[in-house]
N, C-alpha and C positions, 0 to 999 in steps of 0.2 A: 505492499501498500504506500501510496507515495503519502510523503509530508510536506505539511504548509505550515507555516507562520507569519499570524497575524499580526501585524502589531500597530496597536490601538485598538481601543474598548466603545470607542462612540457610534454614531449611527453606521458610519461607513465599515468598520473594523469588523462590527459585529451585524450586518447586513452577511459582511462576505464569507463572516464564519458558517453563519446559516446556510447561506446558499451552499459553500464546498460540501457542507456536513450534510446536506441533502442531497448533495448530486452523485454520491458516490465515490469510495476508490481513493479518498483523504483522508488521512487523521489531522485533525487539524489542531492548532494549541494557540492559544491568544495569549499576550500580553499587556498589562496594560499602565503604564508610569503611575498611576492612582494609588497610596496603600488603601484604598479603599473604595469601593465604590461610592464617588460623590460628583453629581452631573448638574446642569444649572437647572435650577429650577422655575425658570422662568418658561412661556411656552413657546411653541411652533402650528406651524401649520403646516399641512402638504396636503397637493392637490392630486386628483385621483391617476395622472399619469405614475405620481410615487407611489399613490396607492398598490398599484397595479402592481409593481414590481414587491412589494412588501408582500401583495397575497403570493408572488410566487416563491419566500421562501416561506412563507408559512403566519405570518406575524399578523397581516391584518387585521382579520378579525380580533386580535386579542389587543391591537390600537383603539380598533374600533368602539370596541368596549370601554376600554378606557378615556375615550378621549369624548369630543363632539363633534357627529357627524355634522354636515349643513346638506341633506338630501338635493334643495334648490339651488344650491350653486348658487345663492345669491351673494355680493358684493353691495353694498351699498355704498355709494359716497356723496359724501359731504362735504359743504363750506367749513370753513371753520369754526363757526357763528351755527352749527347746526341745521342752514338751510339746504334742501335739498339736490341736488348736483343729477345724480341719474341712477340705475340700477344695473348693475352687468351681473350677465351668465356664466358659470366656470362649468366646463363639459364634462359630463361624465365618462371616461374611457374603460377599456377591459372586459376582461369578458368570466365572471359576470358583471354588469356593467357598477364599478368603484362607488364612493361618495365623493360629490365632483369635491367639497373641500371637508378636509378632518381639522379640527383644532386638537390640541392636548398638550400635556405638561411636558416639558424635554426630561423630566423624571421619570415619567410614567411613563414614557416611550423608553427610556431605559430600563427600567421596571421590565415591563414586556421582553424587549430581546433580550438581557440579561437570563430571565425565565426559561425561555426557549431554549437557549446554550446550555443552562443547566437540565434541558430535559433531555435535550440532544445526547450529553454528557459530554462536551465539550471544555476540554478544561480552562481557567482563565486564570491567569498569573501576575495577580497586583502586584504593584509599586514594582517591577520588572523595568529595564530599560536593556537597548542595544548595545553595546559598547562599540561593538566590529564589526563589519562585513568585509569576507574575501571568498569569492568563488573562484569555482574550478567549472567543467567542463560538465559535470552531471549532477552538482551538487553550489549547495552556498553554505558558508559555514560562518555561524554566528560565535560571538563573544555576548557575553549580558555583562549587566554591570556588576552581578554579585562575584567576576570572575569563569563561570563556567560555560561550556560552549555544549553546540547543537550542529547538526548541517539537517538541510530541507533541502527539496524537491524544489519549493519557493517558498519568499520570502514578499508579504504583501506589504509597505507602509502606508498605513490607513490612521497613521499618528493627526491629523490636522493641522491646520495652518503654519504652526513654527515643526513640523516635521525631523524628528530626528534622524528617518531614514535618509529622507532626501538632504540633511545636513552633510551626511556621511559621505552621499553619492554624487550631490548635486551642490557642492556647497554655493556656488555662483546665483541662483535662483533663491532671491527673501521675496518674503511677504515685504508687497506694496501700502500706504493709508492711502485709503477713499476719499477724504476728505469728509467721512460723515463720519457720525456719533449715533448711536442706538440707546434711547432708554428704555427699558421694559419695568412691567410691576402686576402684581396680581391682586385679582382682589373676587369678591361674592361677585357670580351671575345672576342678575334678577333672572325670573322666569322666562320675561318678553322677548330679554334679548336670545335672537335665534338666528341672526344673521353675521358676517363679517362684514365689518363698515372702516371706512375708512375717510378721513376727514381730510381737506387740503389748504393749507393755511399758507402763506405769503414764506416760500423757500424752507416748509415744515410740511409734517403729515403726519399723523397720529392715527392707528389703528388698535378695531375693538376687534377682540378675536375671545368667540368659547372654547376653552379646554378642557368641560367637563360639566355636566349635570348642577356640579354646584359652583365653580370659575370661572372664571375668564383673564385675561389677560390684555394689556394695553401696551403701545409700544410706538416710540415715536423717531420719528428723525429726522435728524437736524445737523446743518455744517459746521465743523468745530476745525479750528487750524490743525497741524500736525503738534503732537506732543500734549496737545491739550490736555490738563488732570485735574480731576476734578475730588476729594477726600470723600470716601466713601462714606464716613458720618453722616457726613447731608447730602449725600444720594438722593433722599425723600423731597428735602429741600430746592435741591436745585432743578431735581426731575420736574416737581412743581412751576420753578422759576421760566424753565425752558417752553412750557408750555401754556405759558398764564394767560394768553388769548385765545382758547381754545373753550368753545363752551358745549351749546346742545348735549347729546346722550352722553359723554364724556367726561363734564365737567361734574358730577360727583364723583368722579373715581380718580379725579386729580385733588378734589377737596379734598377727598377722604387717605389722599396718600400720609404717611407718618412713619417716625422710628418703627413701630413693627411691622409697616407695609414690604413685602418683598420685593427690592427693585435691585435696578442690575444696568449697570452702561457698559458698553463696551463700542471701545471703537472700530472699524468697519475695514479691516484689510481685506486684500487679494494676492491670489498668485495665479498670476499665468505665465505658466510653464510650457515654452514649448517641446515637441515632439522632439527626442521619446522623452515617454516615463518610463522607460523599462530601463533596466544595466543586467545584463544574464538573465538570470533568476530571479531577480529583485524588479518589483514594479510598487508604482502612489496609485492610489485611487481614493476620492473624494477630495477631501480640501487640501490633502497634501499637495498636489497635482490642480488644483482649480478652483482654490476659494473663490465665491462671486461676492457682489453687496447683494443686499439680501430685497432688493425692489420687488423681483419676480418672484419670491417664494420658493426655489426652486432647489434649493441646498440641499435638503434630507433627499429629495426625491432623486439628482444627482446621485447624492452617494449610495442610495440603493440599487439605482441604473448600475450602475459600476460594478456592483457587487455580482450582480446576478449575470451580468455581458461576461464579466472575467469567468466567474465559473461552469459559465456556458463557452467558452470557445476552448476549457484547460479539460472538459470535458470528452474533449476530441483526440485522437489521435498523433496532433499536430505536435512538432516538439514545443518547448516550453518559449523558451526565445522567441521563437515564430508564432504563437498563440498570443505574448506579448503584445510582439509589435504592431498585431492584427486590432488588439485590443484598443492600444491609442491611438492607429487610426483612425477605428469608428469612433471612441466616445470624443475624442477631441474636437472635433465638427460641432456638436451636441451642446459641450461643454461653451464653446467659446460663443455661440451662438446665442444663452446664457447671459453671457459675462456682457456681451456688448449691446442685447435688448435692456438688462439690467442696468447697464451706464446709463444708455437714451433716460430709461426713467428714473434716474436718479437725478440729471441732471434738468431733466423738466421739475422734477419738484422740489429742484432746490434755486429758480427763480427767484430774484427776490425786488426785481421789478411788478412792484405792484398793476400795471397797465398791461405790463407783459402776462402776468399772473390771473387776471381776470381774463383777458384772451382766450389761456388757455382753459380755463376754466368755463367760458363760453363754448368752445371746441367742443367738449365730453363728450355732451350727450347726441351727438351726430356719430363720434368718432369711436367712443371708448367700446363698445363691444365689439366695433371691427378690428382694433387694436386687440384684442383677447382672440378671438378666432382665428386671427389671421396669426399670432404667434406660436397656439397650439398646433395648428395646419403647418407651421413650416417643422416645430418642438417634430412632433409626429415624423412627417416625413425623411429627415435628419437622423433618426432614433430606427427608422426602419431600414436606413439603406446597408447594403450587407455588399 
């Protein structure tokens, strides 16, 4: 049986481990640098193209039970003061059709994925990192931080935007700052709030997303200078200040933010890595290879799609380096398309001129649904190319 080491136990790593374990023929091991499972407690939303691939690795049903599906696929766009702009509907894809949008708490997503790994008997070694990699024709030798060594037929670097595997083999590839910061907070969900809501301010966006029967999270993007630092103790106060002009349905949630509220700030960075994404028997997936800005909501989807496609290609008899080259050639156009689309949406939402912002809002009722439909049509076309 062939041996694969998955480095990183985030969405990409857990998904890859499940995909390889379910494909058969692979002895799967996972390592994670955290000494214990501890993931961000804010929310995440996944559109149906990502849920389709979670379904393929056997995790979709548990994720839906843990989160909050929006069967209508409705995304309500509002001005920053709550005035209505337009409703947009996201597609349902897959067989059977997936929920168009699923919101879930990040910690719950990782609980589901780690539980699936445990049920399949896949070992996850916490507090472990890769110290060195050396490759031969038929294997990759790994030295771990504790000095132990092991050989693998395949090593998958799924260790995120600051990938240690990437640093060993591609030290020249570094994350770049996008110019945006993201603020998130978690709140109790009123029963009537059942849609995804996006509120559009001048140079700012603020979203509301249900993530369970009891909870929702709000997430706001704002331009911040590179190197901006905010005292964690003041995150709640700073988040209220950053979005003080927003009213409508988000106002009660902003008003209730306190030192007891779960608040998270993240400076948004990207990784735009040229091909190849592999060296010999080592390959990068997920944010390690193509971290994107969040404006298209596709980060989790790209990660699980990477995992499914990689396991599918390596289920064939092609030599590992050949399969890894094919993987990069297929996935890079998809990921670059999402990154570029996210850039466009991010730049549009960062418009600081009130007149140009007003003009863009006036155009949305006629154009927003067309943009969504075109994005998913092109994404499907690129994903299906072989």
